[in-house]
C-alpha positions as CSV (number, residue, x, y, z in Angstrom):
1,X,89.0,57.2,62.0
2,X,85.5,56.1,63.0
3,X,84.8,59.6,64.5
4,X,85.8,61.2,61.2
5,X,83.2,59.2,59.4
6,X,80.5,59.5,62.1
7,X,80.4,63.3,62.2
8,X,79.6,63.8,58.4
9,X,77.1,60.9,58.5
10,X,75.2,62.5,61.5
11,X,75.3,66.0,59.8
12,X,73.9,64.5,56.6
13,X,71.1,62.7,58.6
14,X,70.2,65.9,60.4
15,X,70.1,67.9,57.2
16,X,67.8,65.3,55.5
17,X,65.4,65.5,58.4
18,X,65.1,69.3,58.1
19,X,61.9,70.5,56.5
20,X,62.6,72.7,53.4
21,X,60.0,75.1,51.9
22,X,59.3,74.7,48.2
23,X,60.2,77.7,46.0
24,X,57.4,80.2,45.3
25,X,56.2,81.4,41.9
26,X,58.0,84.4,40.6
27,X,61.6,85.7,40.3
28,X,64.4,83.3,41.5
29,X,68.1,83.7,41.4
30,X,71.1,81.5,42.1
31,X,74.7,82.2,43.0
32,X,77.0,79.1,43.2
33,X,80.6,78.2,43.7
34,X,81.6,75.6,41.2
35,X,84.5,73.2,41.3
36,X,85.3,71.0,38.2
37,X,87.8,68.2,38.0
38,X,89.2,67.8,34.5
39,X,91.9,66.0,32.5
40,X,93.7,68.4,30.3
41,X,95.8,67.2,27.3
42,X,99.5,67.4,28.1
43,X,102.5,66.8,25.8
44,X,103.2,63.2,26.9
45,X,100.2,62.4,29.1
46,X,97.0,64.0,30.4
47,X,97.2,66.4,33.3
48,X,94.7,66.5,36.2
49,X,93.4,70.0,36.5
50,X,91.1,71.7,39.1
51,X,88.9,74.5,38.0
52,X,87.1,76.7,40.4
53,X,84.8,79.7,40.0
54,X,81.2,80.8,40.2
55,X,78.0,80.7,38.3
56,X,75.0,83.0,38.6
57,X,71.6,82.4,37.0
58,X,68.3,84.3,37.1
59,X,64.9,83.5,35.9
60,X,61.3,82.6,36.7
61,X,59.9,80.0,39.0
62,X,56.9,78.7,37.0
63,X,55.4,76.8,39.9
64,X,56.7,75.1,43.1
65,X,58.5,72.5,40.9
66,X,59.8,74.1,37.7
67,X,62.3,76.9,37.1
68,X,63.7,78.3,33.8
69,X,66.3,81.0,33.5
70,X,69.7,82.0,32.0
71,X,73.1,82.4,33.5
72,X,76.8,83.0,33.2
73,X,79.8,81.3,34.8
74,X,83.5,81.9,35.2
75,X,86.0,79.2,36.0
76,X,89.8,79.3,36.3
77,X,92.6,76.8,36.7
78,X,95.8,78.0,38.4
79,X,98.0,75.1,37.2
80,X,96.7,75.3,33.6
81,X,96.2,79.1,33.5
82,X,93.0,78.5,31.5
83,X,89.6,80.3,31.7
84,X,86.2,78.9,30.9
85,X,83.2,81.2,30.5
86,X,79.9,79.4,29.9
87,X,76.8,81.3,28.9
88,X,73.7,79.0,29.4
89,X,70.0,78.4,29.7
90,X,68.9,76.6,32.8
91,X,66.0,74.3,33.7
92,X,65.5,73.0,37.2
93,X,63.0,70.7,38.9
94,X,62.7,70.9,42.7
95,X,61.0,67.8,44.3
96,X,59.7,67.2,47.8
97,X,59.3,63.6,49.2
98,X,58.2,64.2,52.8
99,X,61.0,66.2,54.3
100,X,63.5,65.1,51.5
101,X,64.0,67.9,49.0
102,X,66.2,66.8,46.0
103,X,66.5,68.7,42.7
104,X,67.6,68.0,39.1
105,X,69.3,70.7,37.1
106,X,70.2,71.0,33.4
107,X,72.2,73.7,31.7
108,X,72.8,74.1,28.0
109,X,74.7,76.9,26.3
110,X,78.0,78.0,24.8
111,X,81.6,78.3,26.1
112,X,82.8,81.8,25.2
113,X,86.5,81.0,25.9
114,X,89.2,78.8,24.4
115,X,88.1,78.8,20.8
116,X,84.4,78.5,21.9
117,X,82.2,75.4,21.8
118,X,79.1,73.9,23.4
119,X,78.4,73.7,27.2
120,X,76.1,71.1,28.7
121,X,75.8,70.4,32.4
122,X,73.2,68.1,34.0
123,X,73.4,67.7,37.8
124,X,71.4,66.4,40.8
125,X,71.5,67.6,44.4
126,X,69.8,68.6,47.6
127,X,68.2,71.9,48.7
128,X,68.4,73.0,52.4
129,X,65.9,75.6,53.6
130,X,67.6,78.7,55.1
131,X,65.1,81.2,56.1
132,X,61.8,82.2,54.5
133,X,62.9,82.6,50.8
134,X,66.5,81.4,50.7
135,X,67.9,77.9,50.2
136,X,71.3,76.3,50.2
137,X,72.0,74.0,47.3
138,X,74.6,71.2,47.1
139,X,74.9,69.3,43.8
140,X,77.1,67.1,41.8
141,X,77.0,66.3,38.1
142,X,78.8,66.3,34.8
143,X,79.9,69.2,32.6
144,X,80.7,68.8,28.9
145,X,82.8,71.8,27.7
146,X,83.5,72.3,24.1
147,X,86.7,73.9,22.8
148,X,88.8,74.3,19.6
149,X,92.3,73.1,18.9
150,X,94.5,74.0,15.9
151,X,95.9,70.8,14.4
152,X,99.3,70.4,12.7
153,X,101.3,67.6,11.3
154,X,105.1,67.4,11.6
155,X,107.3,65.9,8.9
156,X,110.9,65.9,7.8
157,X,111.6,68.0,4.7
158,X,114.1,67.2,1.9
159,X,116.7,69.4,3.6
160,X,116.4,67.3,6.8
161,X,114.6,70.0,8.9
162,X,111.2,69.6,10.5
163,X,108.3,70.9,8.6
164,X,104.8,71.8,10.0
165,X,101.7,71.6,8.0
166,X,98.5,73.3,9.2
167,X,95.5,70.8,9.1
168,X,92.8,73.1,10.4
169,X,90.8,73.6,13.5
170,X,89.3,70.6,15.3
171,X,86.4,70.9,17.8
172,X,86.5,68.7,20.9
173,X,84.4,68.2,24.0
174,X,85.8,67.5,27.5
175,X,83.7,65.6,30.1
176,X,84.3,66.9,33.6
177,X,83.0,66.0,37.1
178,X,81.4,69.1,38.7
179,X,80.5,70.0,42.3
180,X,78.5,73.1,43.2
181,X,77.5,74.8,46.4
182,X,75.4,77.9,46.5
183,X,72.3,79.8,47.5
184,X,69.0,80.5,45.8
185,X,66.9,83.6,46.6
């Protein structure tokens, strides 16, 4: 058990000591694998769902610290058979404290699937240098995904049968824990 904890701790320590170059001014792109943990509404209780997919964003590195761009993502859940397709604007700040290179990332946009809605995803993480202009990014954060639900009320009619009355469409937002691993170039 101690060996299982020691190996990841040593790997993390070695990675934090590695010197990462700061991004250079000009074009910058990202390709990331994303995993979201969500609670989906079920008939009697909420269901835990795992969504996986990818995001890609492209834009301009203003200076060594700030990036702005736009991107698109696709996520799918096998057990829920749902798709999420966010289209977003992205802002990112890369920091350097000695050899420690964390980043902060914020995405704001629109969910194009499941009745549409807002998409908002702040995250923090760490950038590892991998060659001259490429970095590996590991981050965790929160995703707020908007969606629409058609609402009905159920009653008993005079004849004793169930009746359904349409109440309209309600817009909701789901908070989700997100984890991303990817590269920037």
